[in-house]
C-alpha positions in Angstrom: 62.5 35.9 84.8 64.5 33.0 83.4 66.7 33.4 80.4 68.8 30.8 78.5 72.4 30.4 79.5 74.1 32.3 76.6 77.1 34.6 76.5 76.5 37.5 78.9 77.0 40.2 76.3 74.8 38.6 73.7 72.2 38.0 76.4 72.2 41.7 77.3 71.8 42.7 73.7 68.9 40.3 73.2 67.2 41.4 76.5 67.8 45.1 76.5 68.3 45.8 72.8 71.4 46.9 70.9 70.7 50.6 71.8 71.4 49.9 75.5 74.9 50.8 76.6 76.5 49.4 79.7 78.1 52.7 80.6 78.6 51.9 84.3 80.1 48.5 83.5 77.6 46.5 85.5 79.0 43.0 86.1 77.3 39.8 85.1 76.6 39.1 88.8 74.8 42.4 89.2 72.7 41.9 86.1 71.7 38.4 87.1 70.7 39.7 90.6 68.7 42.5 88.9 66.9 40.0 86.7 66.0 37.8 89.6 64.3 40.6 91.6 60.6 40.0 92.3 59.7 43.4 90.9 61.4 42.8 87.5 58.4 41.6 85.5 59.3 42.6 81.9 61.9 43.9 79.5 60.9 47.5 80.0 61.1 47.1 83.8 64.5 45.4 83.5 65.9 48.2 81.3 64.6 50.9 83.6 66.1 49.2 86.6 69.5 48.7 84.8 69.6 52.4 84.0 68.8 53.3 87.6 71.5 51.0 88.9 74.0 52.5 86.5 73.1 56.0 87.8 73.7 54.8 91.3 77.1 53.3 90.5 78.4 56.3 88.4 77.4 58.8 91.1 79.1 56.8 93.9 82.1 56.3 91.7 82.4 60.1 91.5 82.2 60.3 95.3 78.6 61.7 95.4 75.1 60.4 96.0 72.6 60.5 93.1 69.8 63.0 93.3 66.5 61.6 94.4 64.7 62.8 91.3 67.3 61.2 89.0 66.5 57.6 90.1 63.1 55.9 90.2 64.4 52.7 91.6 64.4 51.3 94.3 60.9 52.5 95.3 60.2 54.4 98.5 60.4 54.1 101.4 63.5 51.9 100.9 65.2 54.4 98.6 65.0 57.4 101.0 66.1 55.3 104.0 69.0 53.7 102.1 70.2 57.1 100.8 70.2 58.5 104.3 72.2 55.5 105.5 74.8 56.0 102.8 75.1 59.7 103.8 75.5 58.8 107.5 78.2 56.2 106.7 80.1 58.7 104.3 80.1 55.9 101.8 80.9 58.1 98.7 84.3 59.0 100.3 85.2 55.3 100.3 83.6 54.3 97.0 85.5 57.0 95.1 88.8 55.8 96.5 88.3 52.0 96.4 86.5 50.3 93.5 86.3 47.1 95.5 84.1 48.9 98.1 81.9 50.2 95.3 81.3 46.7 93.9 80.6 45.3 97.3 78.1 48.1 98.0 76.3 47.4 94.7 75.9 43.8 95.6 74.7 44.6 99.1 72.2 47.0 97.6 70.7 44.4 95.3 70.5 41.9 98.1 68.6 44.4 100.3 66.3 45.4 97.5 65.5 41.7 96.9 64.7 41.2 100.5 62.4 44.3 100.5 60.6 43.4 97.3 60.0 39.9 98.5 58.4 41.1 101.7 56.4 43.7 99.7 55.1 41.1 97.4 54.2 38.9 100.3 52.3 41.7 102.0 50.5 42.6 98.7 49.5 38.9 98.2 48.1 38.7 101.8 46.1 41.9 101.2 44.8 40.6 97.9 43.7 37.3 99.5 41.9 39.2 102.3 40.1 41.4 99.7 39.0 38.3 97.7 37.7 36.6 100.9 35.8 39.7 101.9 34.2 40.0 98.4 33.1 36.4 98.5 31.5 37.0 101.9 29.7 40.1 100.6 28.5 38.2 97.5 27.1 35.3 99.5 25.3 37.6 101.9 23.6 39.5 99.1 22.5 36.3 97.4 20.9 35.1 100.6 19.0 38.5 100.9 17.7 38.3 97.3 16.5 34.7 97.5 12.6 34.6 97.8 10.9 32.8 100.8 9.3 29.4 100.0 6.9 27.0 101.7 8.1 25.1 104.6 9.4 21.7 103.7 7.4 18.6 104.8 8.9 15.5 106.2 8.1 12.0 105.2 6.0 11.3 108.3 3.5 14.0 107.2 4.2 16.2 110.2 3.0 19.6 109.7 0.5 18.6 107.0 -3.1 19.9 107.7 -6.2 17.7 107.6 -9.2 17.9 105.2 -10.9 20.6 107.3 -7.7 22.5 107.5 -7.3 22.3 103.8 -10.7 23.8 103.0 -10.2 26.6 105.5 -6.8 27.4 104.0 -8.2 27.6 100.5 -10.9 30.0 101.6 -8.4 32.1 103.4 -6.2 32.2 100.3 -9.1 33.4 98.2 -9.9 36.1 100.6 -6.2 37.1 100.8 -6.0 37.3 97.0 -9.1 39.6 96.7 -7.7 41.9 99.4 -4.4 42.1 97.5 -6.1 43.0 94.3 -8.2 45.7 95.9 -5.1 47.2 97.6 -3.2 47.2 94.3 -6.0 49.0 92.5 -6.2 51.6 95.3 -2.4 52.1 95.3 -2.0 52.2 91.5 -2.4 55.9 91.3 0.4 56.5 93.9 3.0 54.2 92.2 4.2 56.9 89.8 4.7 59.4 92.6 6.6 57.0 94.8 8.8 55.4 92.0 11.2 58.3 91.9 11.6 58.3 95.6 12.4 54.6 95.6 15.1 55.0 92.9 16.7 57.9 94.8 16.9 55.8 97.9 18.5 52.9 96.0 21.1 55.3 94.4 21.9 56.8 97.8 22.4 53.3 99.2 24.7 52.4 96.3 26.8 55.5 96.7 27.1 54.9 100.5 28.3 51.4 99.8 30.9 52.6 97.3 32.2 55.2 99.8 32.5 52.5 102.4 34.4 50.3 100.1 36.8 53.1 99.1 37.4 54.0 102.7 38.1 50.4 103.5 40.6 50.2 100.6 42.4 53.4 101.7 42.7 52.1 105.2 44.1 48.8 103.9 46.6 50.7 101.7 47.7 52.8 104.6 48.2 49.6 106.7 50.4 48.1 104.0 52.4 51.3 103.6 53.0 51.4 107.4 54.0 47.8 107.4 56.5 48.3 104.5 57.9 51.4 106.2 58.7 49.3 109.2 60.2 46.5 107.0 62.4 49.0 105.1 63.6 50.6 108.4 64.6 47.2 109.8 66.5 46.2 106.6 68.4 49.5 106.3 69.3 49.6 110.0 70.7 46.1 109.8 72.7 47.1 106.8 73.9 50.3 108.5 75.1 48.3 111.6 77.0 45.8 109.5 78.5 48.2 107.0 79.3 50.8 109.8 81.6 48.4 111.6 83.4 47.6 108.3 83.8 51.3 107.4 85.3 52.1 110.9 87.8 49.3 110.5 88.6 50.4 107.0 89.3 53.9 108.3 91.6 52.4 110.9 93.4 50.5 108.2 93.9 53.7 106.2 95.4 55.3 109.3 97.8 52.4 109.9 98.9 51.8 106.4 99.9 54.3 103.8 98.3 52.5 100.8 95.5 49.9 100.9 94.9 49.7 97.1 97.0 46.5 96.8 94.9 44.9 99.6 91.6 46.1 97.9 92.7 44.9 94.5 93.5 41.4 95.8 91.1 38.5 95.8 88.5 39.1 98.6 89.9 42.5 99.3 86.6 43.9 100.6 84.6 40.7 100.9 82.3 41.1 103.9 81.5 37.4 104.0 85.1 36.6 105.1 84.8 38.6 108.3 88.2 40.3 107.9 86.7 43.8 108.2 84.6 42.9 111.2 87.3 41.5 113.5 88.0 43.0 116.9 91.7 43.1 116.2 91.3 46.4 114.3 90.8 48.2 117.5 94.0 46.8 119.0 95.8 47.7 115.7 94.6 51.3 116.0 95.8 51.6 119.6 99.2 50.3 118.5 99.4 52.8 115.7 98.9 55.6 118.2 101.7 54.1 120.3 104.0 54.1 117.3 103.4 57.8 116.8 104.9 58.4 120.2 107.8 56.0 119.7 110.1 57.2 116.9 112.9 54.9 118.2 110.9 51.9 117.1 110.6 53.3 113.6 114.3 54.1 113.4 115.1 50.6 114.6 113.0 48.9 111.8 114.6 51.2 109.2 118.1 49.8 110.1 117.1 46.3 109.4 117.9 44.5 106.1 121.0 44.9 104.0 121.2 46.4 100.6 119.9 49.8 99.8 121.8 52.7 98.1 121.2 53.8 94.6 119.3 51.5 92.2 116.7 51.6 89.4 113.9 54.2 89.6 110.9 52.9 91.5 108.4 54.1 94.0 110.0 54.2 97.4 109.7 56.1 100.7 111.0 59.7 100.6 114.3 60.3 102.5 115.3 63.8 103.7 118.6 65.0 105.2 118.9 64.5 109.0 122.1 64.6 111.0 122.8 61.6 113.1 120.6 59.3 111.0 121.8 56.3 109.0 123.2 56.8 105.5 120.7 57.0 102.7 120.0 58.5 99.3 118.7 62.1 99.3 118.1 64.9 96.8 120.8 67.5 97.0 121.8 70.6 95.1 125.4 69.5 95.5 124.8 67.0 92.8 123.2 69.1 90.0 121.9 66.5 87.5 118.4 67.6 86.5 115.9 70.4 86.7 113.4 69.7 89.5 111.5 73.0 89.7 112.0 76.6 90.5 113.8 78.2 93.5 115.3 81.5 94.7 119.1 82.0 94.3 121.8 84.5 93.4 123.1 82.4 90.4 123.3 84.3 87.1 123.7 81.1 85.2 120.4 79.5 86.5 118.2 82.6 86.6 115.0 82.7 84.6 114.6 84.8 81.3 112.4 87.3 83.2 115.3 88.1 85.5 117.6 88.3 82.6 115.2 90.7 80.8 115.3 93.0 83.9 119.1 93.1 83.8 119.1 93.8 80.0 116.6 96.7 80.5 119.2 98.5 82.6 122.0 97.9 80.2 123.2 100.9 78.0 122.4 101.0 74.2 124.5 102.3 71.3 123.1 103.8 68.1 124.7 105.2 64.9 121.5 106.9 63.5 119.8 108.6 66.4 118.9 112.2 65.4 118.0 113.2 68.9 121.5 112.1 70.2 123.2 113.8 67.3 121.4 117.1 67.9 122.1 117.0 71.6 125.8 116.3 70.9 126.1 119.3 68.5 124.4 121.6 71.0 126.8 120.5 73.7 129.8 121.1 71.5 128.6 124.6 70.5 128.0 125.6 74.1 131.5 124.6 75.1 133.1 126.4 72.1 131.0 129.6 72.2 132.1 132.9 73.7 135.9 133.0 73.2 136.1 131.9 69.6 133.9 130.7 66.9 135.9 127.6 66.3 138.5 125.3 67.7 142.0 126.8 68.1 144.6 125.5 65.7 147.1 125.4 68.5 145.0 123.2 70.8 144.3 119.5 70.4 140.6 118.6 70.5 139.4 117.2 73.9 138.6 113.6 73.2 137.5 112.8 76.7 133.8 111.9 76.8 131.6 114.6 78.4 128.1 113.9 79.7 125.1 116.0 80.2 123.8 115.2 83.7 120.3 116.4 82.8 119.9 113.7 80.2 120.8 110.9 82.6 117.4 111.1 84.3 114.6 108.8 83.1 112.0 110.3 80.8 108.7 109.6 82.3 106.9 110.7 79.2 108.0 107.7 77.3 110.9 109.3 75.4 114.4 108.1 75.1 116.9 109.1 77.7 120.1 110.1 76.0 123.6 110.4 77.5 125.8 112.5 75.1 129.3 111.4 74.3 131.4 113.7 72.2 133.9 110.9 71.6 131.2 108.7 70.3 129.8 111.5 68.3 133.1 111.8 66.5 132.6 108.2 65.4 128.9 108.8 64.6 127.8 106.7 67.7 126.4 107.5 71.1 125.2 105.6 74.2 121.6 105.9 75.5 119.4 104.2 78.1 115.8 103.0 78.0 113.2 104.5 80.3 113.4 103.0 83.8 116.9 101.6 83.2 118.3 102.9 86.4 115.5 101.4 88.5 115.6 98.1 86.7 119.4 97.9 87.2 119.1 98.7 90.9 116.2 96.2 91.4 118.2 93.4 89.8 121.2 94.1 92.1 119.0 94.1 95.2 117.4 90.7 94.3 120.8 89.2 93.6 122.2 90.5 96.9 119.3 89.0 98.8 119.5 85.7 96.8 115.9 86.2 95.6 116.4 85.8 91.8 113.9 83.3 90.4 116.1 80.4 89.2 115.9 76.8 88.0 116.5 74.3 90.7 119.1 71.7 89.7 119.3 68.7 92.0 120.6 65.2 92.0 120.7 62.1 94.1 123.5 62.1 96.7 124.4 58.8 98.3 126.0 57.9 101.7 124.5 60.9 103.5 122.6 61.0 106.7 118.9 60.7 106.0 115.6 59.8 107.6 112.6 58.2 106.0 109.3 60.1 105.9 105.7 58.8 105.4 105.5 60.0 101.8 106.6 58.1 98.7 108.2 59.2 95.5 109.9 57.9 92.4 113.6 57.6 93.4 116.7 55.5 92.4 116.4 53.1 95.3 117.8 49.6 95.5 115.9 46.8 97.1 116.4 46.4 100.8 116.8 43.0 102.5 113.8 41.3 104.2 113.1 41.4 107.9 112.9 38.3 110.2 111.3 39.1 113.6 111.7 36.8 116.6 109.2 37.8 119.2 109.2 36.6 122.8 105.6 35.8 123.9 106.3 34.3 127.3 104.4 35.1 130.4 107.1 37.6 131.6 106.3 39.8 128.6 102.8 40.7 129.8 101.9 44.3 130.4 103.7 47.2 128.8 106.3 44.9 127.4 103.6 43.1 125.4 102.4 46.5 124.0 106.0 47.2 122.8 106.3 43.8 121.2 103.0 44.0 119.3 103.7 47.6 118.3 107.1 46.5 116.9 105.4 43.7 114.9 103.0 46.2 113.4 105.9 48.6 112.5 107.8 45.8 110.8 104.8 45.1 108.7 104.3 48.8 107.9 107.9 49.4 107.1 108.1 46.3 104.9 105.0 47.2 103.0 106.2 50.8 102.5 109.6 49.7 101.2 108.3 46.7 99.3 110.2 44.2 101.5 109.3 40.8 102.8 108.7 40.2 106.5 108.4 37.1 108.6 107.4 36.6 112.2 108.4 33.9 114.7 106.5 34.2 117.9 108.1 31.8 120.5 107.4 30.9 124.1 108.1 27.4 125.5 110.0 24.5 123.8 108.7 23.8 120.3 106.0 26.5 120.8 106.6 28.7 117.8 104.0 30.5 115.8 105.0 31.5 112.2 103.3 34.4 110.4 104.3 35.9 107.1 103.5 39.6 107.5 102.0 41.2 104.4 99.1 43.5 103.5 96.8 40.9 102.1 93.6 39.3 103.4 95.1 36.1 104.7 98.1 37.7 106.4 95.9 40.4 108.0 93.6 37.8 109.4 96.5 36.0 111.1 98.0 39.3 112.3 94.7 40.5 113.8 94.3 37.2 115.6 97.8 37.5 116.9 97.3 41.1 118.2 94.1 40.0 120.0 95.7 37.2 122.0 97.7 37.6 125.2 101.2 36.3 126.0 101.9 33.3 128.2 104.2 30.3 128.5 107.9 29.7 129.0 111.0 30.8 126.9 113.1 28.9 124.4 115.2 30.8 121.9 116.9 27.9 120.0 113.9 26.8 118.0 112.9 30.2 116.4 116.6 31.1 115.7 117.1 27.7 114.0 114.0 28.3 111.8 115.2 31.8 111.0 118.7 30.7 110.0 117.2 27.8 107.9 115.1 30.3 106.0 118.1 32.6 105.5 120.3 29.9 104.0 117.8 27.9 102.0 116.0 30.7 100.1 117.9 33.2 98.0 115.4 36.0 98.4 116.1 35.9 102.2 119.9 36.0 101.9 120.1 39.7 102.7 117.7 39.6 105.6 118.5 40.7 109.2 117.1 39.3 112.4 115.4 41.3 115.1 114.9 39.7 118.4 112.6 41.2 121.0 112.7 39.9 124.6 113.0 41.0 128.2 116.3 39.2 128.6 114.9 36.4 130.8 115.9 33.7 128.5 118.2 30.6 128.9 121.6 30.5 127.3 121.4 29.5 123.7 123.1 26.3 122.5 126.6 26.4 121.1 125.3 25.1 117.8 123.0 28.1 117.4 125.8 30.6 118.3 128.1 28.9 115.8 125.5 29.1 113.0 124.9 32.8 113.7 128.7 33.5 113.5 129.0 31.6 110.3 126.0 33.4 108.7 127.6 36.7 109.8 130.8 35.9 107.9 129.1 34.4 104.9 126.0 36.7 104.5 127.0 39.6 106.6 124.1 38.8 108.8 123.2 41.3 111.6 121.2 40.2 114.6 119.6 43.2 116.4 118.2 42.7 119.9 115.6 45.0 121.4 115.7 44.8 125.2 112.4 45.7 126.9 114.3 45.7 130.1 117.2 47.8 131.6 119.4 44.7 132.1 121.2 43.2 129.2 121.7 39.5 129.7 124.7 37.4 128.8 122.6 35.3 126.4 121.7 38.4 124.4 125.4 39.4 124.2 126.2 36.1 122.6 123.4 36.2 120.1 123.2 39.8 118.9 125.5 42.0 116.9 123.6 45.2 117.9 121.6 45.7 121.2 119.0 48.4 121.7 117.3 49.2 125.0 113.8 50.5 124.9 113.3 53.6 127.1 110.0 55.3 126.1 107.9 53.5 128.7 105.5 56.4 129.3 104.3 56.3 125.7 103.1 52.7 126.1 101.2 53.2 129.3 104.0 52.3 131.7 106.1 54.3 134.1 109.5 55.8 133.5 112.3 53.3 134.1 109.6 50.7 134.9 111.8 47.8 134.0 
């Protein structure tokens, strides 16, 4: 179907009508592909297919597959096979998390449906042509059978023409034949009526048998077409499953290696299968290096020490830091800096306990009342019992006892719901008495036990404490973190770095990329070997950077060693660009390097004084060379050789 080149929204309204809603937000490219499908032959068909495509997209967006009865398009057998392939690949899990994967899958689906419908239309056209040819042959044969026989043709030479005698004999014979035919017709006239019905029955039976034969032939032909399209759909879906399966495996490897791939997916060409990024063999090597890094915490700690800056800053999403003794200084949450309520906790603090704990304490507190008839009656009875027996009233020579006297029987809780009263004659003289609520004693004891065990539900007050030992975790949170400086990695790729050393170097390059991505820092790689053999890579989680990194991880190390060129390029970047002024340099080598030039050493010392530059050196060897002592401010020796497939103290 061809439509004029109008605005896409207006075109949709004109084609599908104003009542149609683009609830799934189908893109212009999807709708154009839907219009160009061979099976889209009208407006009603286009609208039905657009609704079915929207159902597919909304279900995958929720992380599920649509029900078979809810979608009528694409037609079987392609629909059933395609749904089984999506279930095998666990595509809903990825389409829910990454919208870019969903859009790519929808485009792939339209491409596959177009291929299937083109082959289906081709098979149907071939079958129709075969049927037409068979009908023409049947028609020509029936016409030949119905054509009456004629006299034999005579040629110009008169061959085959009888003579005069033959002519007379033929005429007499014809006359005799005619008379015999008339006699036979008269004799058989009476039996014509009886045989007419039998002839009609035989003709009807022959017609029905012919129709049955044609129906059987058409069913056989339909079965043949269905079997052919079953095979075609199976081939198309298997090809899709093989292509998409490799991409999904690599995407899962990327999820394991990096904390967040949303920035990569949202970039241009994030999940574009035509680029080949997600089908590279370097993803397998990257996954192996990720497993190596899990067993090498010293590499992660080394990367964290790189780059100056840090400390408190504006609130932003940054890696979580927790307290850890012996780790570098950081910014951690601590109750020693009570600034804000973070949540709930258990404590023994009365000032931070919840109102429920305060209500428990208040329930056990004594009450006072000036108009309690029960208390007044109890106080009068107690006074009468003390005064009775010796005299009817108080003695005029004795001062009244103003010490409070209690009735122990009234101190117990009243389980029946009454008010437990503690009589006080002193209070009674002032028309007041003290009483306790039911369960007061138990509530008071329970509160004391909770406080002694530091189990009172309380508000958690925390704040951000700076300059304390902390380590970085794999989780992120909103925290007051300042920007850290970038990372410049100088990697020795000479022939002496092959083997386990090469694994360490590549793993460190991956960790620098992961750490920089996690902490929103820039990272640059200089891979050097012989003189003027320097490969530059800007490490980042984007399509172009990942392509270069995967190619680098797939190659092997070889060549000589020259440290002057990469260090000169790193210092030039440090001095010429302001955003790299707080960067640190990490140099990875086995120590088998020539002495650097005096000019390079002087430049490093000058940058150290001006920018506070730090040059960290990672030795993948047990011997620290003099050249590394000249260049580096901090030297680290790698020791976890067993985690990279080597032997202990191999180098």
